[in-house]
N, C-alpha and C positions, 0 to 999 in steps of 0.2 A: 567462480562457482565450480562445483563439481557435479558430475552426473553420476547419480546412484541408481543405475538402471535396475529395475525389478526389486528394489529395496523400499519397504515401508519406513517412514521416519516421521518424527514430530518436529516441534520447534527446536529441538536441541541440535539439529544438523543445520547450523546457521548458513553454511556455504552451499548447501544443496541447491541444485537448479530446480526451479519450480516454473510452472506456467502461471502468469498473472494476467488479469484482464485490464486493458487500458482504460475502458469505460466499465466500471464494475457491474456485475450482474444485478446488484442491489439498486443500481441507477439506470437499469435498462440495457446494460451491455450483453452482447451475445457471445456464444462459443464459436465466433468466426475467425479465420486466420488473421484478418486485418485488426482484430481486437485482442489478440493474444501476444504476449511477449515473455521472453525468458527473463527471469528475475531470481535473485538469491532468496532463499527461504526466509531469512531474517527480514529483509525489507518488504517482501510480499506480506508476511504475517503482520508486521508493524503498520504497514499501510492499511491493510484491511481492518485492523483493530481500531486505528485512529479514525477511519472513514465510519465504521459502524457506530462508534461512540457518538461522532458528530450527528449522524443521522438519527440516533435515538434521542439526543438531546435537542434536535431541531427538526422534529417530525413535521411540523407545519411551516418549515422555512419557505420563503418565496423562491420562485424558480430562479431568480438572479443569484441567489445564495447558493443553490444546488449546482448552477452552472459555474460558479466561483470554485466550488469543491472539484468539479470535474476538470477545470482548467488547472487547478493545483496538481491533481493527480497526473494530468498529461505533462505538466513541466517536470514533475518528479522523475519521469521517464526520459523526456526529451533533453532537459538541461537543468540537473539539480541545482546549480547555482541560481538559476532563475526562480526555482521554487522557494528557495531560502529568502530571496530579496522581495519577490512579488507577493508571497503568501506566507509571511512569518509565523502567523498563528497556526495555520495548518502544519507548517514544517516543524514547529516546536512540538506539536502534539505527536507527529511522527516520530521525531527523535526521542520523545519521552517513552513512547511505546517500545521503541527499540532498546532503549536503556533498561526498561522493566524486564523484557524478555531476556536480555543478557544477565541481568542481576539474578535471575532465578537459577542461573547456572554458574555463578561466580566468576564470570568472564570479565 
């Protein structure tokens, strides 16, 4: 990651350091230090897009399904190899979103 202090940027700055939420605000997360992490712009955006799409498609999902999503998001940070193995459906969605973002820039 690179730190672009004082610069505004969009998704085209893949390696820019951003602040991500461990428990997303959309799922009740807060802007507290224990819930924030540094993450690359590409992964932060892809994760957010995949999560938002899932939430839109599963508005009335039971709490256990929402908890599974949160566990996936945590494993994505804590140990990405676990994310792939334990939650392949979420992981594939995340990779798909990353690929779509990169494709827009011919990378």
